[in-house]
N, C-alpha and C positions, 0 to 999 in steps of 0.2 A: 231399433223398436226391438228386434229378439235378442241383445244380450241384455234391454232388462228384461225380458221376459226369463230367458234365465238364469239369471244371478238371484230373485224376486223366490224363484219356484230354490234357485241352491239353495237360500238364506233357507224356506219358510223349513226342505226339507230339515237341513238340518240342526234348528232351533228344534221340531219334533223328536229329532234321537236325543238331543239335550231335555226335551223337558221326559221322555220317556226312560233316561238315565236316572234324573235325577228322583222319579215317582218313582224306581226300583229303589230307592238311598234314604225315601223315603225326605227327603228336603228341600228346600223351597222349589214351588213349584213355574214356572211359568203361567202369568196369568189369560184362562180359557179370550180373552177380551184383545188383547198381544196374534193369539195365536188366529184370531179372525181377522183382524187387520190385516195379519201378511196374506190372509184368505182372499183380503176383498179385496188386495194392492196386485192381484196377477197372482199369489201364488197355488192357486188349486194343486196345478198338478202334484208341485209338491206333498201339496198337505196329502189327497188321495196312499201319494209314491209316499208317504209317513205314516199315513194307519195300515197300509199291507205290509211296505218290512220293519217296522216295531210295532204291528200289533195297536198302534199307539191312538186313542181315542176313536175304538171303533166301536163302542158302547153308548157317544151319544150321535146318531143319529144326525140333528142338527149341522154337525163339520162336515159334514156329506154330502147331507145336500145344498149346503151353501158353496163349498168346494168347486158343486155342480154346476152352481147356480153363473156362481164366480167365471168357471170356465168358460162356457156359452157365452157370457156379457163379449170379456177381453177377447174369443174370436174375432164374436163381431168387427167389436169396434177393432179389432189388427188389423183384419183385412176392410173397413173401411176408410180406415189410414192408405192401408195400401193403395185400395185401390183409387 
């Protein structure tokens, strides 16, 4: 289970970086729905790191709020399954 969260957060961080890179080049962007799905699947930490490192999606507060809520839900699930 730990491996899943590690992988989904790494993927989310990489996708955040790709989307920021494409935004700078005015290229096709990754849809916001796809970014939100990654967060909901457990990539909240990767998203928050991506927001900080790449300074991406920081003006859209719903990304930060959904990331924090997702992290809290996944922490509860993680510890519930472990116990």
